[in-house]
Rosetta silent file (secondary structure, phi, psi, omega in degrees, C-alpha in Angstrom):
SEQUENCE: MSERSNEYHTGSENGMSFISNRWVFTGAEGYRVKQDTDDAHLFMVVRFNATGETPFYGGRGLSEDDAHAMAARLVGRN
SCORE:     score description
SCORE:     0.000 S_00000001
   1 L     0.000  139.518  179.677  -53.685  -15.141   24.620 S_00000001
   2 L   -78.807  153.222  175.569  -54.509  -12.992   21.574 S_00000001
   3 L   -69.021  130.680  175.662  -51.835  -10.912   19.794 S_00000001
   4 L   -88.503  150.413  175.710  -51.612   -7.344   20.965 S_00000001
   5 L   -79.874  141.151  178.116  -51.144   -4.371   18.714 S_00000001
   6 L   -91.895   -2.621 -178.446  -47.898   -2.542   19.363 S_00000001
   7 E  -114.784  137.345 -178.895  -49.239    0.839   18.194 S_00000001
   8 E  -123.197  100.225 -170.125  -51.494    3.035   20.195 S_00000001
   9 E   -81.872  138.702  175.724  -52.835    5.842   17.954 S_00000001
  10 L  -101.921   -9.674  174.630  -53.666    9.293   19.323 S_00000001
  11 L  -127.699 -158.665  178.368  -55.269   10.461   16.059 S_00000001
  12 L   -76.003  144.033 -175.570  -56.869    8.661   13.169 S_00000001
  13 L   -66.159  -27.087  179.517  -55.008    5.573   12.042 S_00000001
  14 L   -83.810   -4.348  171.960  -55.060    6.678    8.377 S_00000001
  15 L    85.595    9.270  179.186  -53.216    9.927    9.233 S_00000001
  16 E   -92.497  137.133  179.048  -55.997   12.243    8.129 S_00000001
  17 E  -129.686  144.938  178.285  -56.815   15.420   10.135 S_00000001
  18 E   -94.100  107.382 -176.356  -59.588   18.002    9.584 S_00000001
  19 E  -128.535  126.926  173.496  -57.731   21.350    9.447 S_00000001
  20 L    58.562   50.214  177.073  -59.131   24.641    8.191 S_00000001
  21 L    58.501   28.872  172.286  -62.399   23.050    6.915 S_00000001
  22 E  -151.649  158.378  177.311  -60.649   20.364    4.846 S_00000001
  23 E   -86.555  129.384 -174.151  -59.091   16.972    5.239 S_00000001
  24 E  -132.564  140.955  175.023  -55.221   16.975    5.173 S_00000001
  25 E   -79.182  116.006 -179.537  -52.849   14.098    5.492 S_00000001
  26 L  -111.546   -4.973 -179.932  -50.718   14.732    8.595 S_00000001
  27 L    94.112  151.682  174.358  -49.485   11.181    9.137 S_00000001
  28 L   -69.375  146.985  175.348  -50.208    8.647   11.864 S_00000001
  29 L  -148.260  155.004  179.565  -49.159    9.532   15.393 S_00000001
  30 E   157.976 -145.306 -178.588  -49.195    7.994   18.812 S_00000001
  31 E  -122.646  147.271 -174.602  -47.187    5.598   20.974 S_00000001
  32 E  -130.372  140.761  176.302  -45.452    2.352   20.013 S_00000001
  33 E   -97.844  121.211 -178.622  -44.252   -0.557   22.241 S_00000001
  34 E  -132.667  163.938  175.539  -40.804   -1.777   21.047 S_00000001
  35 E   -72.242  140.215 -177.786  -38.011   -4.007   22.478 S_00000001
  36 L   -67.059  134.608 -174.470  -35.599   -1.859   24.508 S_00000001
  37 L   -73.538  -18.243 -177.790  -32.387   -1.203   22.534 S_00000001
  38 L   -90.489  -27.869 -174.027  -30.178   -1.718   25.697 S_00000001
  39 L  -145.802  114.690 -176.733  -31.745   -5.056   26.877 S_00000001
  40 L   -67.697  -14.743  178.232  -33.587   -7.458   24.556 S_00000001
  41 L   -86.103  -12.782 -177.946  -35.616   -8.788   27.520 S_00000001
  42 L  -107.311  170.741 -176.029  -37.073   -5.410   28.338 S_00000001
  43 E  -132.806  160.393  179.564  -39.406   -3.119   26.356 S_00000001
  44 E  -137.160  159.846  178.570  -39.810    0.619   25.800 S_00000001
  45 E  -111.342  127.578  174.815  -42.542    3.124   24.855 S_00000001
  46 E  -120.623  150.547  176.439  -41.759    5.562   22.011 S_00000001
  47 E   -93.078  130.866  177.574  -43.741    8.503   20.635 S_00000001
  48 E  -124.954  153.152  169.964  -44.118    8.289   16.856 S_00000001
  49 E  -152.769 -164.827 -173.296  -45.362   10.576   14.090 S_00000001
  50 L   -67.059  -23.046 -176.129  -44.690   11.122   10.363 S_00000001
  51 L   -94.606   -2.664  179.338  -41.178   12.375   11.040 S_00000001
  52 E   147.128 -159.617 -179.799  -39.900    9.610   13.275 S_00000001
  53 E  -133.551  147.816  173.231  -39.809    8.145   16.827 S_00000001
  54 E  -134.730  134.967  176.410  -38.562    9.492   20.135 S_00000001
  55 E   -54.672  136.050  177.086  -38.241    7.534   23.408 S_00000001
  56 L   -81.987  133.797  178.705  -40.962    8.505   25.899 S_00000001
  57 L   -56.769  123.135  176.287  -39.646    9.818   29.297 S_00000001
  58 L    84.556    4.864 -176.646  -39.834    7.068   31.877 S_00000001
  59 L  -102.555   21.056  179.529  -40.796    4.502   29.234 S_00000001
  60 L  -108.025  154.641  171.458  -37.581    2.426   29.088 S_00000001
  61 L    67.459   40.983 -177.934  -36.602   -0.774   30.812 S_00000001
  62 E  -110.217  154.874  169.714  -40.245   -2.010   31.325 S_00000001
  63 L   -68.655  161.752 -177.709  -41.714   -5.438   31.151 S_00000001
  64 H   -62.864  -36.531  177.082  -43.938   -6.001   28.053 S_00000001
  65 H   -65.504  -44.104  175.156  -47.137   -5.781   30.155 S_00000001
  66 H   -59.205  -42.761 -177.416  -45.961   -2.583   31.792 S_00000001
  67 H   -66.121  -45.453  179.981  -45.031   -1.006   28.521 S_00000001
  68 H   -63.028  -39.596 -177.234  -48.447   -1.861   26.964 S_00000001
  69 H   -67.705  -34.723 -179.897  -50.247   -0.524   30.112 S_00000001
  70 H   -70.720  -45.091  176.646  -48.245    2.745   29.876 S_00000001
  71 H   -61.158  -43.227  177.625  -49.040    3.197   26.193 S_00000001
  72 H   -62.450  -39.728  179.498  -52.776    2.502   26.779 S_00000001
  73 H   -65.602  -38.679 -178.514  -52.778    5.083   29.653 S_00000001
  74 H   -63.456  -32.251  174.635  -51.121    7.670   27.467 S_00000001
  75 L   -96.184    6.832  171.683  -53.860    7.486   24.881 S_00000001
  76 L    82.223   25.180  179.471  -56.634    7.241   27.424 S_00000001
  77 L   -86.230    0.983  177.696  -57.726    3.636   26.954 S_00000001
  78 L  -141.020    0.000    0.000  -57.985    2.734   30.602 S_00000001
């Protein structure tokens, strides 16, 4: 099995956005799969951007496969 990426970007991976007819660094953003802080055997989906991370509603206590499936759905990859 190949290694999966734990980050699912909703914008450009380099963090650049085209705003007001120019390129501006806004930081990377998207969803990330991490181990759940309450149970090391479970995983969670968090929303990340340049300012930090916040847990995604309904994205805690998942199996690793379910967490990756949720993150992929959130960015429209399936």
